[in-house]
C-alpha positions as CSV (number, residue, x, y, z in Angstrom):
1,M,-31.4,28.2,133.3
2,T,-32.4,28.5,135.8
3,I,-32.6,26.2,139.4
4,W,-36.1,26.1,138.6
5,D,-35.7,24.6,135.3
6,G,-33.1,22.5,136.1
7,L,-35.6,21.2,138.5
8,I,-38.5,20.6,135.4
9,W,-35.3,19.2,134.2
10,G,-34.4,16.4,136.4
11,G,-37.9,15.5,137.7
12,T,-39.0,15.6,133.5
13,G,-35.4,12.7,133.2
14,L,-36.2,11.1,136.7
15,T,-40.1,10.7,135.3
16,V,-38.9,9.2,131.8
17,I,-36.9,6.8,133.8
18,G,-40.0,6.1,136.1
19,L,-41.5,5.2,132.3
20,V,-38.6,3.2,130.9
21,A,-38.8,0.7,134.1
22,L,-42.6,0.2,133.4
23,A,-42.4,-0.5,130.3
24,W,-39.5,-3.0,131.6
25,C,-42.0,-4.5,134.0
26,I,-45.0,-4.6,131.1
27,V,-42.4,-6.8,128.5
28,T,-41.4,-8.7,131.5
29,A,-44.5,-9.8,132.9
30,A,-45.8,-11.2,129.5
31,R,-42.9,-13.3,128.6
32,A,-43.0,-14.7,131.7
33,K,-46.6,-15.5,131.2
34,A,-45.6,-17.1,127.3
35,R,-42.8,-18.6,128.3
36,I,-42.7,-19.9,132.1
37,S,-45.1,-22.8,133.3
38,D,-43.7,-24.0,136.8
39,D,-45.6,-21.9,138.7
40,D,-43.0,-21.5,141.8
41,Q,-40.7,-20.2,138.8
42,M,-43.8,-17.5,138.2
43,R,-43.5,-16.5,141.1
44,A,-39.9,-15.9,141.8
45,T,-40.1,-13.9,138.2
46,M,-42.7,-12.1,139.7
47,R,-41.7,-11.2,142.9
48,K,-39.3,-9.1,140.5
49,V,-41.2,-7.0,138.7
50,V,-43.3,-6.3,141.6
51,A,-40.5,-5.1,143.6
52,V,-39.3,-2.7,140.2
53,N,-42.3,-1.1,139.7
54,M,-43.3,-0.2,143.0
55,A,-39.8,2.2,142.6
56,A,-40.4,2.8,139.1
57,L,-44.2,4.3,140.0
58,A,-43.0,6.0,142.9
59,A,-39.9,6.9,140.9
60,S,-42.9,8.4,138.5
61,V,-44.9,10.0,140.7
62,L,-41.7,11.9,142.5
63,G,-40.4,13.1,139.1
64,L,-44.3,14.4,138.5
65,M,-44.2,16.2,141.4
66,L,-40.8,17.3,141.4
67,V,-42.1,19.2,137.5
68,V,-44.8,20.7,139.0
69,L,-43.1,22.0,141.7
70,G,-40.4,23.9,139.2
71,I,-43.5,24.7,137.7
72,M,-45.4,26.5,140.3
73,L,-41.6,28.4,141.6
74,G,-40.5,29.7,139.1
75,G,-43.4,30.8,136.8
């Protein structure tokens, strides 16, 4: 296994972590919509979801960038 293979697999792992976090955001927002009727509680919950959502998107993008970089430089 070369360093480029490690870069590809590391990027794949980072992307998967980001996708799992995105799924968590979807589930959490759907549950909050169904269960929470108080506006202040909903806002507090959605603040947390938005923060995790942005981090998940960043992780997914960086992971995909690593995969593409590993393929371009290693192939």
